[in-house]
C-alpha positions in Angstrom: 13.7 106.4 57.4 14.3 102.8 56.9 17.9 103.8 56.2 17.8 105.5 59.7 17.0 102.3 61.2 19.1 100.0 60.5 22.0 101.8 60.8 21.1 102.6 64.4 20.5 99.4 65.0 23.7 98.8 64.0 25.8 100.8 66.0 24.3 99.4 68.9 25.2 96.2 68.0 28.5 97.2 67.3 28.2 99.4 70.9 27.2 95.8 72.8 30.0 93.9 71.0 32.4 96.7 72.5 31.0 96.4 76.0 31.1 92.7 76.3 34.9 92.8 74.8 35.6 95.0 77.5 33.8 93.1 80.3 35.5 90.1 79.1 38.8 91.2 79.7 38.2 93.1 83.2 37.1 90.2 84.0 39.8 87.5 83.0 42.0 90.5 84.8 40.6 90.2 88.4 40.6 85.9 87.8 44.6 86.3 87.7 44.9 88.6 89.8 43.0 86.9 92.5 44.9 83.9 91.2 48.3 84.9 91.6 47.4 86.4 95.7 46.1 83.3 96.1 49.2 81.9 94.9 51.6 84.4 96.7 49.1 83.5 99.9 50.2 80.3 100.2 54.0 80.2 98.9 54.5 82.5 101.6 52.8 80.1 104.1 54.5 77.3 103.0 58.0 79.2 103.6 56.9 79.9 107.0 55.4 76.8 108.1 59.5 75.5 106.4 61.5 77.7 108.2 59.5 77.7 111.3 60.3 74.0 111.5 63.7 74.3 110.0 65.0 76.5 113.4 63.2 75.6 115.6 61.7 78.7 116.3 58.9 78.0 118.4 61.0 75.6 120.7 63.4 78.5 120.6 61.0 81.4 121.7 59.9 78.8 124.7 63.9 78.7 126.1 63.3 82.2 125.5 59.6 82.2 127.7 60.4 80.0 130.7 63.4 82.1 131.7 62.7 85.0 133.7 66.1 86.1 133.8 66.9 86.4 129.3 64.9 90.1 128.6 65.3 92.5 125.4 67.9 95.5 126.1 68.1 98.2 124.0 71.5 98.7 123.1 73.5 102.4 122.0 75.0 101.9 119.0 77.2 104.8 119.2 78.7 103.5 122.4 79.1 100.6 121.6 81.2 101.6 118.2 83.0 104.0 120.5 84.2 101.0 122.7 84.6 99.0 120.0 87.2 101.7 118.4 88.5 102.8 121.7 89.7 98.5 122.5 91.6 98.1 119.3 92.9 101.6 119.9 94.1 100.2 122.7 95.5 97.0 121.0 97.4 98.7 118.8 98.7 101.4 121.2 100.3 98.1 122.8 101.9 97.3 119.1 103.4 100.9 119.3 104.8 99.9 122.5 106.1 97.3 121.7 108.3 98.5 118.7 109.6 101.5 120.1 110.9 99.5 123.4 113.1 97.5 120.4 114.2 100.6 118.4 115.1 102.1 121.2 117.3 99.6 122.9 118.2 98.9 119.7 119.8 102.6 119.3 121.0 102.8 122.2 123.3 98.9 122.1 124.6 99.7 118.7 126.1 103.3 120.0 127.5 101.5 122.8 129.2 98.4 121.2 132.7 97.8 121.4 133.4 96.8 117.3 135.6 94.4 117.2 137.2 93.4 113.4 138.6 90.1 114.3 135.3 88.5 115.0 134.5 87.1 111.9 137.5 85.4 111.6 136.7 83.9 115.1 133.2 82.7 113.6 135.6 81.1 110.6 137.3 79.4 112.8 134.6 78.1 115.5 135.5 80.5 118.3 132.5 82.8 118.1 128.8 82.2 116.8 125.5 83.1 117.1 121.9 81.5 116.4 122.0 81.0 112.4 118.4 79.7 111.4 119.9 77.6 109.0 122.2 76.0 110.6 120.0 74.9 113.6 120.4 70.9 115.1 117.4 70.6 116.8 117.4 68.9 120.2 114.5 66.7 121.8 111.7 68.4 123.2 112.6 66.6 126.1 116.5 68.0 126.7 117.1 69.0 129.7 120.8 70.6 129.1 124.0 69.5 131.2 127.3 69.1 129.6 130.0 71.4 128.1 127.8 74.5 126.7 130.9 75.1 124.2 130.0 71.6 122.9 127.0 72.1 122.9 126.4 75.2 121.1 128.9 74.5 118.8 126.8 71.5 118.5 128.3 67.5 117.8 125.7 66.5 116.1 127.1 63.5 114.8 130.6 63.0 115.3 133.4 65.3 113.9 133.3 64.9 110.1 129.6 66.0 109.9 128.8 69.0 107.7 126.3 69.9 111.1 129.8 69.9 113.2 131.0 72.8 110.6 131.7 75.9 112.6 128.4 78.2 112.9 125.8 75.5 113.9 124.6 75.4 117.4 121.8 73.7 118.8 118.3 74.4 120.4 115.4 72.3 121.3 112.3 73.8 119.7 108.4 73.3 120.7 105.8 73.6 118.4 103.4 76.2 119.7 100.0 77.3 119.0 100.3 80.8 118.9 102.9 80.4 115.9 100.9 78.2 114.2 102.1 75.3 115.4 105.9 75.9 114.1 108.0 74.4 116.4 109.7 76.9 118.1 112.5 78.5 121.3 111.3 81.6 122.9 113.9 81.5 125.1 115.5 83.0 122.2 115.8 84.7 118.2 117.0 83.3 115.5 119.1 85.3 113.0 118.5 85.1 108.9 121.1 85.7 106.7 120.1 85.7 103.4 123.1 83.9 100.6 123.9 86.8 98.8 125.4 88.0 102.2 128.7 86.6 104.4 127.8 86.8 107.8 131.9 86.7 108.0 132.4 90.3 107.5 132.7 92.4 110.2 130.5 95.1 109.7 127.4 91.8 109.6 128.4 89.8 112.4 129.0 92.9 115.4 125.7 93.8 114.3 124.5 90.9 114.4 126.7 90.5 118.1 125.1 93.4 119.5 121.6 92.9 118.1 121.5 89.7 120.5 120.8 91.5 123.3 116.8 92.3 122.2 116.2 89.1 123.2 115.7 90.5 126.1 112.8 92.9 125.0 111.8 90.4 122.7 110.4 88.3 125.4 109.4 91.3 127.5 106.5 92.7 124.9 105.5 88.9 124.6 105.4 88.5 128.4 103.3 91.7 128.2 101.4 91.1 125.2 101.3 87.3 125.2 98.4 88.8 121.7 102.1 89.8 119.7 102.9 86.9 116.9 106.5 87.4 115.5 108.8 89.9 116.3 111.6 91.0 113.7 114.5 93.2 113.9 115.8 93.8 110.0 119.3 95.4 109.6 121.0 97.3 107.0 123.8 95.0 106.6 121.1 92.9 105.1 120.4 89.9 108.0 116.7 89.6 110.3 116.8 88.7 113.7 113.0 86.8 115.1 111.3 86.0 117.6 110.8 83.5 118.4 113.8 81.4 117.5 112.7 78.5 114.6 114.4 76.4 112.4 114.6 78.2 108.5 113.1 75.6 106.3 115.6 75.5 103.3 114.8 73.2 100.3 117.5 71.5 97.8 115.5 72.7 94.3 114.5 76.1 95.9 117.5 78.3 96.9 116.8 80.4 99.9 116.4 84.1 98.1 114.8 86.0 100.7 116.8 89.4 101.6 114.3 91.8 104.4 115.3 94.6 103.0 113.4 93.6 99.3 110.4 93.3 101.9 107.9 95.6 101.6 107.1 96.7 105.4 111.2 97.1 105.5 111.1 99.2 102.6 108.9 101.4 104.1 109.9 101.4 107.3 113.4 102.9 106.1 112.6 105.1 103.4 110.1 107.4 102.8 107.5 107.8 99.2 109.7 109.3 96.3 109.3 109.8 92.8 111.9 107.7 90.5 113.1 108.2 87.2 115.9 105.6 85.6 117.9 106.8 82.7 118.5 103.3 80.6 121.3 103.7 78.5 120.7 101.2 75.4 123.0 103.1 72.9 125.3 100.8 70.6 128.0 100.1 73.6 125.6 98.2 76.4 126.1 95.1 74.4 126.4 91.5 75.7 127.7 91.6 79.4 126.9 94.8 79.8 123.3 94.9 78.9 122.0 92.1 81.1 124.0 93.7 84.0 122.0 97.2 83.1 118.8 94.9 82.5 119.9 93.5 86.0 120.3 96.9 88.1 117.1 98.2 86.6 114.9 95.3 87.6 117.0 95.1 91.2 115.9 98.9 91.7 112.4 97.8 90.8 112.2 95.5 93.4 113.0 98.1 95.9 110.0 100.1 95.6 107.0 99.9 96.8 103.1 101.5 96.3 104.3 104.3 97.9 106.2 105.2 94.8 106.2 106.3 91.5 108.0 105.2 88.8 109.1 105.5 84.7 112.2 104.0 82.7 113.5 106.2 79.9 115.8 104.5 77.5 118.4 106.5 75.5 120.6 106.6 72.8 120.4 109.0 70.5 117.0 110.1 71.2 115.0 109.3 74.6 111.9 107.2 75.1 109.5 106.1 77.3 110.7 102.0 78.1 106.7 101.0 78.1 105.2 102.9 75.4 101.7 103.2 77.3 102.9 105.0 80.0 102.3 108.4 78.5 100.1 111.2 79.0 97.5 112.4 76.9 100.3 114.5 75.2 102.4 111.8 74.3 104.8 113.2 76.9 106.4 110.9 79.3 104.8 110.0 83.5 105.7 108.1 86.1 103.5 105.1 87.1 102.6 104.1 90.8 104.5 101.5 91.7 102.2 98.5 91.8 102.6 94.8 90.9 101.6 95.2 88.0 103.0 97.7 86.6 106.5 97.0 87.9 105.6 93.5 85.5 104.9 95.4 82.2 108.8 97.5 82.8 109.9 94.3 83.7 108.6 92.9 80.5 109.8 95.5 78.5 113.2 95.8 80.0 114.1 92.2 78.7 113.1 93.1 75.1 115.4 96.5 74.7 117.9 96.4 71.7 120.8 98.5 71.5 121.6 101.1 69.1 123.4 104.6 68.2 125.3 106.6 70.2 124.0 107.9 73.8 122.7 111.4 74.4 122.9 111.8 78.2 122.1 115.8 77.4 118.6 114.8 75.6 118.2 112.3 78.6 119.2 114.4 81.6 116.8 117.1 80.7 113.7 114.9 79.7 114.3 113.9 83.4 114.8 116.5 85.0 112.2 118.1 83.0 110.1 115.4 83.8 110.2 115.5 87.9 110.2 119.4 88.2 106.9 118.9 86.2 105.5 116.9 88.8 107.0 119.0 91.9 105.3 121.8 90.1 101.9 120.1 89.9 102.2 118.2 93.0 101.1 115.1 91.5 103.0 111.9 92.2 104.7 110.8 95.8 104.9 114.9 96.6 108.6 113.7 98.4 112.0 112.5 97.2 113.3 113.3 93.5 115.3 111.0 91.9 117.8 109.9 89.0 119.1 107.0 88.5 121.1 106.9 85.6 122.7 103.0 84.5 125.6 103.5 81.9 128.5 102.1 81.2 130.5 105.4 81.0 129.7 109.4 81.1 131.6 111.8 78.9 131.3 114.9 80.7 130.0 116.6 83.9 126.7 118.3 82.6 126.6 121.1 84.7 124.9 123.7 82.6 122.2 121.1 82.6 122.1 120.5 87.0 122.7 124.2 87.4 119.4 125.1 85.5 117.8 122.1 86.8 118.8 121.6 90.7 120.5 124.5 91.4 120.1 125.8 94.4 118.0 123.6 96.3 119.1 120.1 95.2 115.5 118.6 94.9 116.3 116.3 92.7 119.2 113.3 93.4 121.3 111.8 90.9 122.8 108.3 90.9 125.0 106.5 88.7 125.0 103.3 88.3 128.3 101.9 86.5 129.0 99.5 84.6 132.7 99.3 83.0 134.5 102.9 83.4 134.0 105.9 86.0 131.4 108.8 85.7 132.2 112.4 85.9 128.6 113.2 87.7 
């Protein structure tokens, strides 16, 4: 009996200790819960009071309450978005209409223009001029005109020994205009930018410059109809860019002018549709020295004409045909076309500068690989899903390879082939 009593007493003691510990734990939990709740309430109240003072909420509310004409109106979000969409559509339509007016007039005046093969010679002799943006002698803003028009626009700017007196220069008053970011402009005329590598005395170029000056009236009319318009441009396939309003093209001695509108994304996208391009670059043993350097520049110039809507790859060939950039292959190790993004073009540029020439050119392998690649993209409907072309850069093609063309490009000729020949005549 004594043993049972001691066991019972020990059990009761343990129960009391256990119960007491549980009670203390619960009490601590309740304590910290209440304390956290108090801290949260205090922080919230202090934050509310601070923001009320900082934002002057009470004064603003009193201002609203003291004006009976101010009230809260429920707005239909869908109707608001619909109105905004309509406004944007109307604004864009104005831009589209302006472009159409320029386009339609350009087509008509180009057809009606009387071609003058001697206009370039008259430009050289100073008997003809136009507003060349690089050769504008800026008149004072308060210039009121007067004097002989021939002298003014051919410009005797200081003395006849000054280069600014040379044929091709003209004078124009330019005024800083906030609408055009503060750039000095003349809204009565357009000016023409001619790339460094384009000769404006070439008959086709100077005749296009001449007839396109009639676009000035349409430029001004578009600006009057829609003052939100900024710059208006006409880019010619001959290379020049006519820009409204007229401005002086800034030139720097240590930074040559390399601008060519035909290489700009907006011109390329409007002048050409998306395309799949395979560039075949001959790196056989004969492509050394100057030929190699010219070939590299040809590839880089082709790359400059591509936009992000285009897909491209470069395959080098000698005795074997390989991708120029090894990582531009699919999971099976086959060449693939990549989007012509800035990053991908940079990869091609770096790789083409490191090519090594060797062995004998195997044109059969290269052409077959290129046609098969484009056929795969055309069949699977991937890539640009539009025009396809092969650009062959080589120093000579020994045969016509009619069998390959009959197999892959007949009868509908889905692929156009362009040969950039360096040195000799091509048979393709």
